[in-house]
PDB file of N, CA, C and O in Angstrom:
ATOM      1  N   UNK A   1      -7.112 -37.394   6.885  1.00  0.00           N
ATOM      2  CA  UNK A   1      -7.397 -35.831   6.674  1.00  0.00           C
ATOM      3  C   UNK A   1      -8.457 -35.791   5.295  1.00  0.00           C
ATOM      4  O   UNK A   1      -7.980 -36.274   4.268  1.00  0.00           O
ATOM      5  N   UNK A   2      -9.511 -35.379   5.241  1.00  0.00           N
ATOM      6  CA  UNK A   2     -10.220 -35.368   3.998  1.00  0.00           C
ATOM      7  C   UNK A   2      -9.104 -34.095   2.885  1.00  0.00           C
ATOM      8  O   UNK A   2      -8.338 -33.152   3.081  1.00  0.00           O
ATOM      9  N   UNK A   3      -9.562 -34.718   1.952  1.00  0.00           N
ATOM     10  CA  UNK A   3      -9.157 -33.387   0.689  1.00  0.00           C
ATOM     11  C   UNK A   3      -9.694 -32.331   0.762  1.00  0.00           C
ATOM     12  O   UNK A   3     -10.796 -32.257   1.306  1.00  0.00           O
ATOM     13  N   UNK A   4      -9.078 -31.230   0.245  1.00  0.00           N
ATOM     14  CA  UNK A   4      -9.424 -29.698   0.190  1.00  0.00           C
ATOM     15  C   UNK A   4     -10.612 -29.603  -0.813  1.00  0.00           C
ATOM     16  O   UNK A   4     -10.691 -30.389  -1.757  1.00  0.00           O
ATOM     17  N   UNK A   5     -11.462 -28.701  -0.610  1.00  0.00           N
ATOM     18  CA  UNK A   5     -12.763 -28.893  -1.370  1.00  0.00           C
ATOM     19  C   UNK A   5     -12.132 -28.074  -2.869  1.00  0.00           C
ATOM     20  O   UNK A   5     -11.066 -27.469  -2.977  1.00  0.00           O
ATOM     21  N   UNK A   6     -13.010 -28.264  -3.743  1.00  0.00           N
ATOM     22  CA  UNK A   6     -12.407 -27.681  -5.045  1.00  0.00           C
ATOM     23  C   UNK A   6     -12.527 -26.186  -5.015  1.00  0.00           C
ATOM     24  O   UNK A   6     -13.240 -25.708  -4.133  1.00  0.00           O
ATOM     25  N   UNK A   7     -11.984 -25.460  -5.781  1.00  0.00           N
ATOM     26  CA  UNK A   7     -11.814 -24.021  -5.693  1.00  0.00           C
ATOM     27  C   UNK A   7     -13.174 -23.377  -6.611  1.00  0.00           C
ATOM     28  O   UNK A   7     -13.214 -23.762  -7.779  1.00  0.00           O
ATOM     29  N   UNK A   8     -14.053 -22.623  -6.251  1.00  0.00           N
ATOM     30  CA  UNK A   8     -15.095 -22.370  -6.961  1.00  0.00           C
ATOM     31  C   UNK A   8     -14.538 -20.996  -8.204  1.00  0.00           C
ATOM     32  O   UNK A   8     -13.941 -19.942  -7.986  1.00  0.00           O
ATOM     33  N   UNK A   9     -14.969 -21.505  -9.291  1.00  0.00           N
ATOM     34  CA  UNK A   9     -14.514 -20.621 -10.414  1.00  0.00           C
ATOM     35  C   UNK A   9     -14.532 -19.296 -10.511  1.00  0.00           C
ATOM     36  O   UNK A   9     -13.703 -18.619 -11.120  1.00  0.00           O
ATOM     37  N   UNK A  10     -15.653 -18.828  -9.803  1.00  0.00           N
ATOM     38  CA  UNK A  10     -15.864 -17.308 -10.001  1.00  0.00           C
ATOM     39  C   UNK A  10     -15.492 -16.964  -8.309  1.00  0.00           C
ATOM     40  O   UNK A  10     -16.251 -16.130  -7.815  1.00  0.00           O
ATOM     41  N   UNK A  11     -14.649 -17.396  -7.587  1.00  0.00           N
ATOM     42  CA  UNK A  11     -14.420 -16.894  -6.464  1.00  0.00           C
ATOM     43  C   UNK A  11     -13.474 -15.438  -6.264  1.00  0.00           C
ATOM     44  O   UNK A  11     -12.407 -15.292  -6.862  1.00  0.00           O
ATOM     45  N   UNK A  12     -13.966 -14.544  -5.458  1.00  0.00           N
ATOM     46  CA  UNK A  12     -13.241 -13.050  -5.432  1.00  0.00           C
ATOM     47  C   UNK A  12     -12.069 -13.285  -4.651  1.00  0.00           C
ATOM     48  O   UNK A  12     -11.953 -13.624  -3.473  1.00  0.00           O
ATOM     49  N   UNK A  13     -11.063 -12.994  -5.700  1.00  0.00           N
ATOM     50  CA  UNK A  13      -9.348 -13.241  -4.685  1.00  0.00           C
ATOM     51  C   UNK A  13      -8.990 -11.691  -4.351  1.00  0.00           C
ATOM     52  O   UNK A  13      -9.481 -10.814  -5.062  1.00  0.00           O
ATOM     53  N   UNK A  14      -8.167 -11.368  -3.313  1.00  0.00           N
ATOM     54  CA  UNK A  14      -7.786 -10.068  -3.024  1.00  0.00           C
ATOM     55  C   UNK A  14      -7.140  -9.430  -4.139  1.00  0.00           C
ATOM     56  O   UNK A  14      -6.814  -8.270  -3.891  1.00  0.00           O
ATOM     57  N   UNK A  15      -6.803  -9.919  -5.517  1.00  0.00           N
ATOM     58  CA  UNK A  15      -6.092  -9.168  -6.571  1.00  0.00           C
ATOM     59  C   UNK A  15      -7.103  -8.982  -7.763  1.00  0.00           C
ATOM     60  O   UNK A  15      -6.718  -8.500  -8.828  1.00  0.00           O
ATOM     61  N   UNK A  16      -8.604  -9.436  -7.526  1.00  0.00           N
ATOM     62  CA  UNK A  16      -9.441  -9.084  -8.479  1.00  0.00           C
ATOM     63  C   UNK A  16      -9.910  -7.796  -8.454  1.00  0.00           C
ATOM     64  O   UNK A  16      -9.802  -7.062  -7.472  1.00  0.00           O
ATOM     65  N   UNK A  17     -10.558  -7.412  -9.752  1.00  0.00           N
ATOM     66  CA  UNK A  17     -11.002  -6.084 -10.012  1.00  0.00           C
ATOM     67  C   UNK A  17     -11.956  -5.431  -8.877  1.00  0.00           C
ATOM     68  O   UNK A  17     -11.885  -4.264  -8.493  1.00  0.00           O
ATOM     69  N   UNK A  18     -12.914  -6.472  -8.390  1.00  0.00           N
ATOM     70  CA  UNK A  18     -13.928  -6.123  -7.376  1.00  0.00           C
ATOM     71  C   UNK A  18     -13.352  -5.358  -5.870  1.00  0.00           C
ATOM     72  O   UNK A  18     -13.732  -4.309  -5.351  1.00  0.00           O
ATOM     73  N   UNK A  19     -12.305  -6.329  -5.429  1.00  0.00           N
ATOM     74  CA  UNK A  19     -11.764  -5.983  -4.110  1.00  0.00           C
ATOM     75  C   UNK A  19     -10.653  -4.716  -4.342  1.00  0.00           C
ATOM     76  O   UNK A  19     -10.214  -4.087  -3.380  1.00  0.00           O
ATOM     77  N   UNK A  20     -10.339  -4.485  -5.458  1.00  0.00           N
ATOM     78  CA  UNK A  20      -9.170  -3.825  -5.350  1.00  0.00           C
ATOM     79  C   UNK A  20      -9.529  -2.425  -5.817  1.00  0.00           C
ATOM     80  O   UNK A  20      -8.936  -2.134  -6.856  1.00  0.00           O
ATOM     81  N   UNK A  21     -10.322  -1.479  -5.352  1.00  0.00           N
ATOM     82  CA  UNK A  21     -10.702  -0.530  -5.707  1.00  0.00           C
ATOM     83  C   UNK A  21      -9.482   0.571  -5.396  1.00  0.00           C
ATOM     84  O   UNK A  21      -8.416   0.323  -4.833  1.00  0.00           O
ATOM     85  N   UNK A  22     -10.012   2.061  -6.004  1.00  0.00           N
ATOM     86  CA  UNK A  22      -9.484   3.005  -5.608  1.00  0.00           C
ATOM     87  C   UNK A  22      -9.415   3.942  -4.419  1.00  0.00           C
ATOM     88  O   UNK A  22      -8.799   5.002  -4.313  1.00  0.00           O
ATOM     89  N   UNK A  23     -10.226   3.278  -3.508  1.00  0.00           N
ATOM     90  CA  UNK A  23     -10.798   3.805  -2.220  1.00  0.00           C
ATOM     91  C   UNK A  23     -10.627   2.810  -1.160  1.00  0.00           C
ATOM     92  O   UNK A  23     -11.209   1.733  -1.035  1.00  0.00           O
ATOM     93  N   UNK A  24      -9.569   3.445  -0.281  1.00  0.00           N
ATOM     94  CA  UNK A  24      -9.242   2.737   1.036  1.00  0.00           C
ATOM     95  C   UNK A  24     -10.368   2.009   1.642  1.00  0.00           C
ATOM     96  O   UNK A  24     -11.477   2.420   1.301  1.00  0.00           O
ATOM     97  N   UNK A  25     -10.330   0.895   2.568  1.00  0.00           N
ATOM     98  CA  UNK A  25     -10.972   0.279   3.109  1.00  0.00           C
ATOM     99  C   UNK A  25     -11.497   1.121   4.209  1.00  0.00           C
ATOM    100  O   UNK A  25     -10.816   2.128   4.402  1.00  0.00           O
ATOM    101  N   UNK A  26     -12.620   0.965   5.053  1.00  0.00           N
ATOM    102  CA  UNK A  26     -12.896   1.348   6.227  1.00  0.00           C
ATOM    103  C   UNK A  26     -11.957   1.542   7.427  1.00  0.00           C
ATOM    104  O   UNK A  26     -12.054   2.479   8.219  1.00  0.00           O
ATOM    105  N   UNK A  27     -10.750   0.260   7.502  1.00  0.00           N
ATOM    106  CA  UNK A  27     -10.265   0.022   8.395  1.00  0.00           C
ATOM    107  C   UNK A  27      -8.861   0.359   8.150  1.00  0.00           C
ATOM    108  O   UNK A  27      -7.943  -0.051   8.861  1.00  0.00           O
ATOM    109  N   UNK A  28      -8.694   1.229   6.975  1.00  0.00           N
ATOM    110  CA  UNK A  28      -7.337   1.368   6.405  1.00  0.00           C
ATOM    111  C   UNK A  28      -6.979   2.445   7.303  1.00  0.00           C
ATOM    112  O   UNK A  28      -7.732   3.165   7.958  1.00  0.00           O
ATOM    113  N   UNK A  29      -5.362   2.447   7.217  1.00  0.00           N
ATOM    114  CA  UNK A  29      -5.064   3.501   7.954  1.00  0.00           C
ATOM    115  C   UNK A  29      -5.189   5.261   7.108  1.00  0.00           C
ATOM    116  O   UNK A  29      -5.425   5.297   5.900  1.00  0.00           O
ATOM    117  N   UNK A  30      -5.046   6.268   7.718  1.00  0.00           N
ATOM    118  CA  UNK A  30      -5.223   7.521   7.194  1.00  0.00           C
ATOM    119  C   UNK A  30      -3.937   8.014   6.472  1.00  0.00           C
ATOM    120  O   UNK A  30      -2.890   7.381   6.608  1.00  0.00           O
ATOM    121  N   UNK A  31      -3.991   8.993   5.805  1.00  0.00           N
ATOM    122  CA  UNK A  31      -2.846   9.710   5.078  1.00  0.00           C
ATOM    123  C   UNK A  31      -1.714  10.184   6.078  1.00  0.00           C
ATOM    124  O   UNK A  31      -0.492  10.181   5.933  1.00  0.00           O
ATOM    125  N   UNK A  32      -2.468  10.573   7.091  1.00  0.00           N
ATOM    126  CA  UNK A  32      -1.840  11.142   8.526  1.00  0.00           C
ATOM    127  C   UNK A  32      -0.785  10.445   9.021  1.00  0.00           C
ATOM    128  O   UNK A  32       0.386  10.769   9.216  1.00  0.00           O
ATOM    129  N   UNK A  33      -1.602   9.067   9.257  1.00  0.00           N
ATOM    130  CA  UNK A  33      -0.411   7.659   9.992  1.00  0.00           C
ATOM    131  C   UNK A  33       0.493   7.288   8.959  1.00  0.00           C
ATOM    132  O   UNK A  33       1.576   6.745   9.178  1.00  0.00           O
ATOM    133  N   UNK A  34      -0.016   7.625   7.657  1.00  0.00           N
ATOM    134  CA  UNK A  34       0.877   6.791   6.601  1.00  0.00           C
ATOM    135  C   UNK A  34       2.410   7.644   6.942  1.00  0.00           C
ATOM    136  O   UNK A  34       3.469   7.074   7.204  1.00  0.00           O
ATOM    137  N   UNK A  35       2.159   9.459   6.840  1.00  0.00           N
ATOM    138  CA  UNK A  35       3.444  10.340   6.958  1.00  0.00           C
ATOM    139  C   UNK A  35       3.660  10.315   8.050  1.00  0.00           C
ATOM    140  O   UNK A  35       4.782  10.821   8.033  1.00  0.00           O
ATOM    141  N   UNK A  36       3.442  10.095   9.145  1.00  0.00           N
ATOM    142  CA  UNK A  36       3.702   9.989  10.678  1.00  0.00           C
ATOM    143  C   UNK A  36       4.969   8.722  10.677  1.00  0.00           C
ATOM    144  O   UNK A  36       6.136   8.800  11.060  1.00  0.00           O
ATOM    145  N   UNK A  37       4.137   7.454  10.028  1.00  0.00           N
ATOM    146  CA  UNK A  37       5.024   6.452  10.084  1.00  0.00           C
ATOM    147  C   UNK A  37       6.270   6.513   9.106  1.00  0.00           C
ATOM    148  O   UNK A  37       7.349   6.107   9.537  1.00  0.00           O
ATOM    149  N   UNK A  38       6.189   6.940   7.972  1.00  0.00           N
ATOM    150  CA  UNK A  38       7.489   7.096   7.154  1.00  0.00           C
ATOM    151  C   UNK A  38       8.425   8.386   7.825  1.00  0.00           C
ATOM    152  O   UNK A  38       9.613   8.516   7.528  1.00  0.00           O
ATOM    153  N   UNK A  39       7.918   9.049   8.499  1.00  0.00           N
ATOM    154  CA  UNK A  39       8.808  10.243   9.146  1.00  0.00           C
ATOM    155  C   UNK A  39       9.699   9.526  10.132  1.00  0.00           C
ATOM    156  O   UNK A  39      10.843   9.869  10.429  1.00  0.00           O
ATOM    157  N   UNK A  40       8.913   8.303  10.688  1.00  0.00           N
ATOM    158  CA  UNK A  40       9.861   7.665  11.708  1.00  0.00           C
ATOM    159  C   UNK A  40      10.652   7.002  11.153  1.00  0.00           C
ATOM    160  O   UNK A  40      11.760   7.085  11.681  1.00  0.00           O
ATOM    161  N   UNK A  41      10.596   6.213  10.112  1.00  0.00           N
ATOM    162  CA  UNK A  41      11.217   5.587   9.250  1.00  0.00           C
ATOM    163  C   UNK A  41      12.366   6.207   8.453  1.00  0.00           C
ATOM    164  O   UNK A  41      13.201   5.645   7.745  1.00  0.00           O
ATOM    165  N   UNK A  42      12.207   7.486   8.738  1.00  0.00           N
ATOM    166  CA  UNK A  42      13.529   8.496   8.114  1.00  0.00           C
ATOM    167  C   UNK A  42      13.216   8.931   6.727  1.00  0.00           C
ATOM    168  O   UNK A  42      14.075   9.565   6.114  1.00  0.00           O
ATOM    169  N   UNK A  43      11.841   8.598   6.055  1.00  0.00           N
ATOM    170  CA  UNK A  43      11.305   9.510   5.112  1.00  0.00           C
ATOM    171  C   UNK A  43      11.014  10.579   5.164  1.00  0.00           C
ATOM    172  O   UNK A  43       9.887  10.746   5.630  1.00  0.00           O
ATOM    173  N   UNK A  44      11.866  12.010   4.710  1.00  0.00           N
ATOM    174  CA  UNK A  44      11.121  13.376   4.923  1.00  0.00           C
ATOM    175  C   UNK A  44      11.938  14.050   3.895  1.00  0.00           C
ATOM    176  O   UNK A  44      13.164  14.045   3.783  1.00  0.00           O
ATOM    177  N   UNK A  45      11.030  14.641   3.149  1.00  0.00           N
ATOM    178  CA  UNK A  45       9.872  15.093   3.076  1.00  0.00           C
ATOM    179  C   UNK A  45       8.942  14.028   2.622  1.00  0.00           C
ATOM    180  O   UNK A  45       9.480  13.102   2.016  1.00  0.00           O
ATOM    181  N   UNK A  46       7.289  13.952   2.838  1.00  0.00           N
ATOM    182  CA  UNK A  46       6.738  12.951   2.330  1.00  0.00           C
ATOM    183  C   UNK A  46       6.158  13.829   1.507  1.00  0.00           C
ATOM    184  O   UNK A  46       5.637  14.764   2.115  1.00  0.00           O
ATOM    185  N   UNK A  47       6.002  13.892  -0.338  1.00  0.00           N
ATOM    186  CA  UNK A  47       5.373  14.957  -1.210  1.00  0.00           C
ATOM    187  C   UNK A  47       4.154  14.617  -1.521  1.00  0.00           C
ATOM    188  O   UNK A  47       3.293  15.484  -1.671  1.00  0.00           O
ATOM    189  N   UNK A  48       3.899  13.364  -1.661  1.00  0.00           N
ATOM    190  CA  UNK A  48       2.406  12.809  -2.123  1.00  0.00           C
ATOM    191  C   UNK A  48       2.352  11.503  -1.661  1.00  0.00           C
ATOM    192  O   UNK A  48       3.280  10.704  -1.529  1.00  0.00           O
ATOM    193  N   UNK A  49       0.864  11.334  -1.369  1.00  0.00           N
ATOM    194  CA  UNK A  49       0.704  10.123  -0.471  1.00  0.00           C
ATOM    195  C   UNK A  49      -0.885   9.999  -1.365  1.00  0.00           C
ATOM    196  O   UNK A  49      -1.677  10.941  -1.363  1.00  0.00           O
ATOM    197  N   UNK A  50      -1.095   9.004  -1.920  1.00  0.00           N
ATOM    198  CA  UNK A  50      -2.464   8.685  -2.907  1.00  0.00           C
ATOM    199  C   UNK A  50      -2.738   7.199  -2.815  1.00  0.00           C
ATOM    200  O   UNK A  50      -1.778   6.441  -2.678  1.00  0.00           O
ATOM    201  N   UNK A  51      -3.980   6.716  -2.880  1.00  0.00           N
ATOM    202  CA  UNK A  51      -4.276   5.355  -2.854  1.00  0.00           C
ATOM    203  C   UNK A  51      -4.892   4.848  -4.016  1.00  0.00           C
ATOM    204  O   UNK A  51      -5.981   5.254  -4.423  1.00  0.00           O
ATOM    205  N   UNK A  52      -4.046   3.740  -4.700  1.00  0.00           N
ATOM    206  CA  UNK A  52      -4.397   3.048  -6.056  1.00  0.00           C
ATOM    207  C   UNK A  52      -3.960   1.732  -5.950  1.00  0.00           C
ATOM    208  O   UNK A  52      -2.871   1.464  -5.442  1.00  0.00           O
ATOM    209  N   UNK A  53      -4.864   0.727  -6.471  1.00  0.00           N
ATOM    210  CA  UNK A  53      -4.579  -0.740  -6.832  1.00  0.00           C
ATOM    211  C   UNK A  53      -4.436  -1.221  -5.453  1.00  0.00           C
ATOM    212  O   UNK A  53      -3.410  -1.837  -5.165  1.00  0.00           O
ATOM    213  N   UNK A  54      -5.378  -1.006  -4.527  1.00  0.00           N
ATOM    214  CA  UNK A  54      -5.082  -1.516  -2.944  1.00  0.00           C
ATOM    215  C   UNK A  54      -4.096  -1.247  -2.087  1.00  0.00           C
ATOM    216  O   UNK A  54      -4.129  -1.777  -0.977  1.00  0.00           O
ATOM    217  N   UNK A  55      -3.177  -0.489  -2.395  1.00  0.00           N
ATOM    218  CA  UNK A  55      -2.217   0.100  -1.718  1.00  0.00           C
ATOM    219  C   UNK A  55      -1.995   1.664  -1.580  1.00  0.00           C
ATOM    220  O   UNK A  55      -2.396   2.426  -2.460  1.00  0.00           O
ATOM    221  N   UNK A  56      -1.345   2.110  -0.452  1.00  0.00           N
ATOM    222  CA  UNK A  56      -0.937   3.520  -0.365  1.00  0.00           C
ATOM    223  C   UNK A  56       0.146   3.827  -0.978  1.00  0.00           C
ATOM    224  O   UNK A  56       1.204   3.429  -0.490  1.00  0.00           O
ATOM    225  N   UNK A  57       0.163   4.683  -2.313  1.00  0.00           N
ATOM    226  CA  UNK A  57       1.284   4.971  -3.135  1.00  0.00           C
ATOM    227  C   UNK A  57       1.703   5.963  -2.768  1.00  0.00           C
ATOM    228  O   UNK A  57       0.894   6.871  -2.579  1.00  0.00           O
ATOM    229  N   UNK A  58       3.400   6.248  -2.469  1.00  0.00           N
ATOM    230  CA  UNK A  58       3.876   7.467  -1.731  1.00  0.00           C
ATOM    231  C   UNK A  58       5.335   7.945  -2.495  1.00  0.00           C
ATOM    232  O   UNK A  58       6.269   7.197  -2.787  1.00  0.00           O
ATOM    233  N   UNK A  59       5.248   9.307  -2.710  1.00  0.00           N
ATOM    234  CA  UNK A  59       6.592   9.889  -3.106  1.00  0.00           C
ATOM    235  C   UNK A  59       6.993  10.469  -2.075  1.00  0.00           C
ATOM    236  O   UNK A  59       6.347  11.388  -1.571  1.00  0.00           O
ATOM    237  N   UNK A  60       8.292   9.969  -1.513  1.00  0.00           N
ATOM    238  CA  UNK A  60       9.127  10.606  -0.470  1.00  0.00           C
ATOM    239  C   UNK A  60      10.418  10.512  -0.319  1.00  0.00           C
ATOM    240  O   UNK A  60      10.932   9.475  -0.737  1.00  0.00           O
ATOM    241  N   UNK A  61      11.271  11.512   0.289  1.00  0.00           N
ATOM    242  CA  UNK A  61      12.846  11.245   0.055  1.00  0.00           C
ATOM    243  C   UNK A  61      13.385  10.638   1.357  1.00  0.00           C
ATOM    244  O   UNK A  61      12.761  10.678   2.417  1.00  0.00           O
ATOM    245  N   UNK A  62      14.551  10.091   1.203  1.00  0.00           N
ATOM    246  CA  UNK A  62      15.207   9.255   2.258  1.00  0.00           C
ATOM    247  C   UNK A  62      16.780   9.810   1.730  1.00  0.00           C
ATOM    248  O   UNK A  62      17.142   9.655   0.564  1.00  0.00           O
ATOM    249  N   UNK A  63      17.497  10.364   2.604  1.00  0.00           N
ATOM    250  CA  UNK A  63      18.699  10.756   2.565  1.00  0.00           C
ATOM    251  C   UNK A  63      19.052  11.488   1.152  1.00  0.00           C
ATOM    252  O   UNK A  63      20.059  11.205   0.503  1.00  0.00           O
ATOM    253  N   UNK A  64      17.961  12.602   0.705  1.00  0.00           N
ATOM    254  CA  UNK A  64      18.094  13.195  -0.309  1.00  0.00           C
ATOM    255  C   UNK A  64      17.615  12.417  -1.688  1.00  0.00           C
ATOM    256  O   UNK A  64      17.436  13.146  -2.663  1.00  0.00           O
ATOM    257  N   UNK A  65      17.447  11.350  -1.810  1.00  0.00           N
ATOM    258  CA  UNK A  65      17.227  10.452  -2.664  1.00  0.00           C
ATOM    259  C   UNK A  65      15.553  10.191  -2.762  1.00  0.00           C
ATOM    260  O   UNK A  65      14.975   9.524  -1.904  1.00  0.00           O
ATOM    261  N   UNK A  66      14.724  10.909  -4.122  1.00  0.00           N
ATOM    262  CA  UNK A  66      13.648  10.723  -4.202  1.00  0.00           C
ATOM    263  C   UNK A  66      13.144   9.271  -4.351  1.00  0.00           C
ATOM    264  O   UNK A  66      13.625   8.600  -5.265  1.00  0.00           O
ATOM    265  N   UNK A  67      12.199   8.718  -3.517  1.00  0.00           N
ATOM    266  CA  UNK A  67      11.617   7.196  -3.477  1.00  0.00           C
ATOM    267  C   UNK A  67      10.582   6.971  -3.821  1.00  0.00           C
ATOM    268  O   UNK A  67       9.949   8.007  -3.618  1.00  0.00           O
ATOM    269  N   UNK A  68       9.730   5.999  -4.379  1.00  0.00           N
ATOM    270  CA  UNK A  68       8.374   5.778  -4.448  1.00  0.00           C
ATOM    271  C   UNK A  68       8.189   4.462  -4.056  1.00  0.00           C
ATOM    272  O   UNK A  68       8.739   3.499  -4.591  1.00  0.00           O
ATOM    273  N   UNK A  69       7.154   4.401  -2.808  1.00  0.00           N
ATOM    274  CA  UNK A  69       6.661   3.591  -1.753  1.00  0.00           C
ATOM    275  C   UNK A  69       5.367   2.997  -2.191  1.00  0.00           C
ATOM    276  O   UNK A  69       4.484   3.567  -2.832  1.00  0.00           O
ATOM    277  N   UNK A  70       5.381   1.753  -1.747  1.00  0.00           N
ATOM    278  CA  UNK A  70       4.051   1.376  -1.867  1.00  0.00           C
ATOM    279  C   UNK A  70       3.606   0.694  -0.341  1.00  0.00           C
ATOM    280  O   UNK A  70       4.350  -0.215   0.029  1.00  0.00           O
ATOM    281  N   UNK A  71       2.578   1.015   0.483  1.00  0.00           N
ATOM    282  CA  UNK A  71       2.475   0.413   1.662  1.00  0.00           C
ATOM    283  C   UNK A  71       1.108  -0.137   1.891  1.00  0.00           C
ATOM    284  O   UNK A  71       0.078   0.367   1.442  1.00  0.00           O
ATOM    285  N   UNK A  72       1.184  -1.277   2.672  1.00  0.00           N
ATOM    286  CA  UNK A  72      -0.201  -2.143   2.907  1.00  0.00           C
ATOM    287  C   UNK A  72      -1.170  -1.141   3.572  1.00  0.00           C
ATOM    288  O   UNK A  72      -0.968  -0.597   4.657  1.00  0.00           O
ATOM    289  N   UNK A  73      -2.235  -0.969   2.787  1.00  0.00           N
ATOM    290  CA  UNK A  73      -3.477  -0.013   3.691  1.00  0.00           C
ATOM    291  C   UNK A  73      -3.867  -0.200   4.892  1.00  0.00           C
ATOM    292  O   UNK A  73      -4.369   0.744   5.502  1.00  0.00           O
ATOM    293  N   UNK A  74      -3.744  -1.259   5.400  1.00  0.00           N
ATOM    294  CA  UNK A  74      -4.253  -1.612   6.865  1.00  0.00           C
ATOM    295  C   UNK A  74      -3.373  -1.696   8.038  1.00  0.00           C
ATOM    296  O   UNK A  74      -3.749  -1.491   9.193  1.00  0.00           O
ATOM    297  N   UNK A  75      -1.809  -2.105   7.568  1.00  0.00           N
ATOM    298  CA  UNK A  75      -0.967  -2.172   8.630  1.00  0.00           C
ATOM    299  C   UNK A  75       0.137  -0.963   8.471  1.00  0.00           C
ATOM    300  O   UNK A  75       0.862  -0.525   9.364  1.00  0.00           O
ATOM    301  N   UNK A  76       0.075  -0.544   7.118  1.00  0.00           N
ATOM    302  CA  UNK A  76       1.284   0.692   7.020  1.00  0.00           C
ATOM    303  C   UNK A  76       2.599   0.009   6.959  1.00  0.00           C
ATOM    304  O   UNK A  76       3.588   0.596   7.400  1.00  0.00           O
ATOM    305  N   UNK A  77       2.718  -1.418   6.350  1.00  0.00           N
ATOM    306  CA  UNK A  77       3.804  -2.227   6.145  1.00  0.00           C
ATOM    307  C   UNK A  77       4.586  -1.683   4.719  1.00  0.00           C
ATOM    308  O   UNK A  77       3.984  -1.555   3.653  1.00  0.00           O
ATOM    309  N   UNK A  78       5.630  -1.472   4.854  1.00  0.00           N
ATOM    310  CA  UNK A  78       6.344  -0.813   3.626  1.00  0.00           C
ATOM    311  C   UNK A  78       6.667  -2.178   2.662  1.00  0.00           C
ATOM    312  O   UNK A  78       7.526  -3.039   2.852  1.00  0.00           O
ATOM    313  N   UNK A  79       5.728  -2.076   1.623  1.00  0.00           N
ATOM    314  CA  UNK A  79       5.870  -3.192   0.763  1.00  0.00           C
ATOM    315  C   UNK A  79       7.031  -3.271  -0.370  1.00  0.00           C
ATOM    316  O   UNK A  79       7.768  -4.205  -0.686  1.00  0.00           O
ATOM    317  N   UNK A  80       6.919  -1.922  -0.874  1.00  0.00           N
ATOM    318  CA  UNK A  80       8.215  -1.806  -1.642  1.00  0.00           C
ATOM    319  C   UNK A  80       8.754  -0.239  -1.756  1.00  0.00           C
ATOM    320  O   UNK A  80       8.040   0.762  -1.699  1.00  0.00           O
ATOM    321  N   UNK A  81      10.261  -0.280  -1.938  1.00  0.00           N
ATOM    322  CA  UNK A  81      10.664   1.349  -1.790  1.00  0.00           C
ATOM    323  C   UNK A  81      11.660   0.839  -3.297  1.00  0.00           C
ATOM    324  O   UNK A  81      12.220  -0.216  -3.594  1.00  0.00           O
ATOM    325  N   UNK A  82      11.543   1.963  -3.880  1.00  0.00           N
ATOM    326  CA  UNK A  82      12.278   1.923  -5.357  1.00  0.00           C
ATOM    327  C   UNK A  82      12.606   3.510  -5.649  1.00  0.00           C
ATOM    328  O   UNK A  82      12.095   4.441  -5.026  1.00  0.00           O
ATOM    329  N   UNK A  83      13.489   3.624  -6.641  1.00  0.00           N
ATOM    330  CA  UNK A  83      13.609   4.969  -7.055  1.00  0.00           C
ATOM    331  C   UNK A  83      12.526   5.488  -7.770  1.00  0.00           C
ATOM    332  O   UNK A  83      11.822   4.790  -8.500  1.00  0.00           O
ATOM    333  N   UNK A  84      12.369   6.642  -7.596  1.00  0.00           N
ATOM    334  CA  UNK A  84      10.985   7.389  -7.949  1.00  0.00           C
ATOM    335  C   UNK A  84      11.162   7.566  -9.596  1.00  0.00           C
ATOM    336  O   UNK A  84      11.969   8.419  -9.965  1.00  0.00           O
ATOM    337  N   UNK A  85      10.524   6.883 -10.487  1.00  0.00           N
ATOM    338  CA  UNK A  85      10.542   6.969 -11.763  1.00  0.00           C
ATOM    339  C   UNK A  85      10.368   8.499 -12.641  1.00  0.00           C
ATOM    340  O   UNK A  85      10.483   8.795 -13.831  1.00  0.00           O
ATOM    341  N   UNK A  86      10.036   9.273 -11.397  1.00  0.00           N
ATOM    342  CA  UNK A  86       9.935  10.974 -12.067  1.00  0.00           C
ATOM    343  C   UNK A  86      10.089  11.753 -10.958  1.00  0.00           C
ATOM    344  O   UNK A  86      10.071  12.980 -11.058  1.00  0.00           O
TER     345      UNK A  86
END
């Protein structure tokens, strides 16, 4: 098996500034789809949805507790669920 080729020093990685804009990609889920997905997961109401740092950032309530959520832009996969800081 041949060795892996060396990494290029200027290789753009997913966390790079170039690919991590404040605008969702063309294939990203729409805010209405994100809201619907969260409702099915028991998050009601969803009070804020915006896109930042390559993810959907959401403030929503579950069982009366305010939560800060992060979701994958393309799949809607819940990546983070924490108590809302504000």
